[in-house]
Phi, psi and omega in degrees: 000122182279162176203161177239125179227167176214166181204137182239130175243129174275099185286338178289320181266348181068041182211167176297149176278089184274136174077025179269128179281139180225133171252140177244131179233148166262140180249123180217122180053037179083352179270141175262121176249113181291125180260319179189164172236133179227166176230135182291150180272191183299337181263008180076015181244169172270150183293339179215162176304147177295318174220148181206145176064230184293342177293328181274120180237155174298141180149191180260143178227163177221131173252133175245114179262123182270069184292324179301316176301316181299311182293326176296314178296331180279358179092004176271107185247126178270142173282119183080203180297146178294141175295311173243135179233263176274124179258119184254122177242117176254133184212163181247147174247115181263333181228104185290356177269357182260166175270122175251111178249123184241087179281156176232123173256122190221145170224175180297343186234004179199162172205159172212160180212169179194170174271109181272192181236000000 
C-alpha cells in the first residue's frame, strides 16, 4: 500500500519546521486540484500520510510549503519582499504502491528536497 509523506526541517534554527501550512494539489492536464491543507506538528511532520492507499494515484502532484509565513512567525523578518516565500515542489508518482517521502530542508535563504524513504 503506497503513501505520500513529508517532513520539514528548519536548517537555520536546527529544529523541526513546526506549524508550517502545506497545500497538496493533484496536477492533471494543467489543472490544479486542491486535495488538502495540513499543518506540521511539533516534529515537523504531518500527523497522518498526505495520501495513502487508494487515495495515492500515479500522476503529478504539487506541494506548496508556506515557509515565508513560518519564518515571519518565528521572528525572522526580511527587509522588503521575502527571498523565499511559498515553496512549490512539483513531483511525479510513477508507482502508487510505493512510499513517496518528500522532505523539505529550509532556511530563509535556501531549500532542498529529495525523495526520502
